[in-house]
A tleap script that builds the chain and sets N, CA, C and O, in Angstrom:
source leaprc.protein.ff14SB
mol = sequence {
  NMET SER MET ASN SER GLU PRO THR PRO ALA
  GLU ALA PHE PHE LEU GLU GLY ASN ARG LEU
  LEU ALA CALA
}
set mol.1.N position { 2.854 6.045 -13.987 }
set mol.1.CA position { 3.616 4.792 -13.767 }
set mol.1.C position { 3.554 3.963 -15.047 }
set mol.1.O position { 2.569 3.991 -15.785 }
set mol.2.N position { 4.617 3.239 -15.281 }
set mol.2.CA position { 4.684 2.438 -16.501 }
set mol.2.C position { 3.806 1.197 -16.379 }
set mol.2.O position { 3.496 0.747 -15.276 }
set mol.3.N position { 3.415 0.656 -17.520 }
set mol.3.CA position { 2.593 -0.546 -17.538 }
set mol.3.C position { 3.459 -1.791 -17.726 }
set mol.3.O position { 2.943 -2.893 -17.910 }
set mol.4.N position { 4.782 -1.607 -17.678 }
set mol.4.CA position { 5.692 -2.741 -17.860 }
set mol.4.C position { 5.599 -3.691 -16.674 }
set mol.4.O position { 5.231 -3.285 -15.572 }
set mol.5.N position { 5.933 -4.950 -16.902 }
set mol.5.CA position { 5.926 -5.925 -15.815 }
set mol.5.C position { 7.044 -5.624 -14.828 }
set mol.5.O position { 6.939 -5.941 -13.643 }
set mol.6.N position { 8.126 -5.006 -15.327 }
set mol.6.CA position { 9.247 -4.646 -14.451 }
set mol.6.C position { 9.214 -3.148 -14.193 }
set mol.6.O position { 9.164 -2.363 -15.139 }
set mol.7.N position { 9.241 -2.737 -12.929 }
set mol.7.CA position { 9.249 -1.307 -12.625 }
set mol.7.C position { 10.596 -0.697 -12.967 }
set mol.7.O position { 11.619 -1.380 -12.910 }
set mol.8.N position { 10.608 0.577 -13.319 }
set mol.8.CA position { 11.863 1.273 -13.567 }
set mol.8.C position { 12.541 1.501 -12.218 }
set mol.8.O position { 11.881 1.416 -11.182 }
set mol.9.N position { 13.846 1.789 -12.208 }
set mol.9.CA position { 14.531 2.058 -10.935 }
set mol.9.C position { 13.824 3.140 -10.119 }
set mol.9.O position { 13.717 3.035 -8.897 }
set mol.10.N position { 13.347 4.171 -10.797 }
set mol.10.CA position { 12.652 5.248 -10.092 }
set mol.10.C position { 11.357 4.742 -9.482 }
set mol.10.O position { 11.029 5.075 -8.343 }
set mol.11.N position { 10.616 3.931 -10.245 }
set mol.11.CA position { 9.358 3.392 -9.730 }
set mol.11.C position { 9.620 2.449 -8.571 }
set mol.11.O position { 8.890 2.470 -7.580 }
set mol.12.N position { 10.648 1.624 -8.680 }
set mol.12.CA position { 10.967 0.687 -7.604 }
set mol.12.C position { 11.301 1.457 -6.329 }
set mol.12.O position { 10.879 1.076 -5.237 }
set mol.13.N position { 12.070 2.553 -6.475 }
set mol.13.CA position { 12.431 3.368 -5.322 }
set mol.13.C position { 11.183 4.006 -4.702 }
set mol.13.O position { 11.022 4.035 -3.482 }
set mol.14.N position { 10.308 4.514 -5.570 }
set mol.14.CA position { 9.083 5.159 -5.114 }
set mol.14.C position { 8.180 4.161 -4.393 }
set mol.14.O position { 7.641 4.459 -3.327 }
set mol.15.N position { 8.017 2.976 -4.980 }
set mol.15.CA position { 7.150 1.967 -4.375 }
set mol.15.C position { 7.734 1.485 -3.053 }
set mol.15.O position { 6.997 1.260 -2.093 }
set mol.16.N position { 9.043 1.327 -2.999 }
set mol.16.CA position { 9.692 0.898 -1.755 }
set mol.16.C position { 9.459 1.945 -0.672 }
set mol.16.O position { 9.179 1.604 0.477 }
set mol.17.N position { 9.575 3.213 -1.039 }
set mol.17.CA position { 9.342 4.295 -0.084 }
set mol.17.C position { 7.917 4.254 0.449 }
set mol.17.O position { 7.694 4.409 1.650 }
set mol.18.N position { 6.943 4.042 -0.452 }
set mol.18.CA position { 5.548 3.960 -0.014 }
set mol.18.C position { 5.339 2.767 0.898 }
set mol.18.O position { 4.592 2.853 1.873 }
set mol.19.N position { 5.992 1.652 0.591 }
set mol.19.CA position { 5.836 0.449 1.412 }
set mol.19.C position { 6.357 0.719 2.827 }
set mol.19.O position { 5.747 0.301 3.811 }
set mol.20.N position { 7.485 1.419 2.917 }
set mol.20.CA position { 8.053 1.704 4.232 }
set mol.20.C position { 7.152 2.678 5.001 }
set mol.20.O position { 6.983 2.550 6.214 }
set mol.21.N position { 6.577 3.649 4.289 }
set mol.21.CA position { 5.708 4.614 4.951 }
set mol.21.C position { 4.417 3.946 5.419 }
set mol.21.O position { 3.861 4.306 6.457 }
set mol.22.N position { 3.947 2.967 4.640 }
set mol.22.CA position { 2.686 2.306 4.965 }
set mol.22.C position { 2.868 1.245 6.047 }
set mol.22.O position { 1.891 0.785 6.637 }
set mol.23.N position { 4.097 0.860 6.306 }
set mol.23.CA position { 4.353 -0.219 7.276 }
set mol.23.C position { 3.883 0.222 8.664 }
set mol.23.O position { 4.005 -0.535 9.627 }
savepdb mol mol.pdb
quit
């Protein structure tokens, strides 16, 4: 994962997916 303050589109998609799975 990147260390940038803004996630890349791929990272945002991945994190969103994890958030939905963890809900």
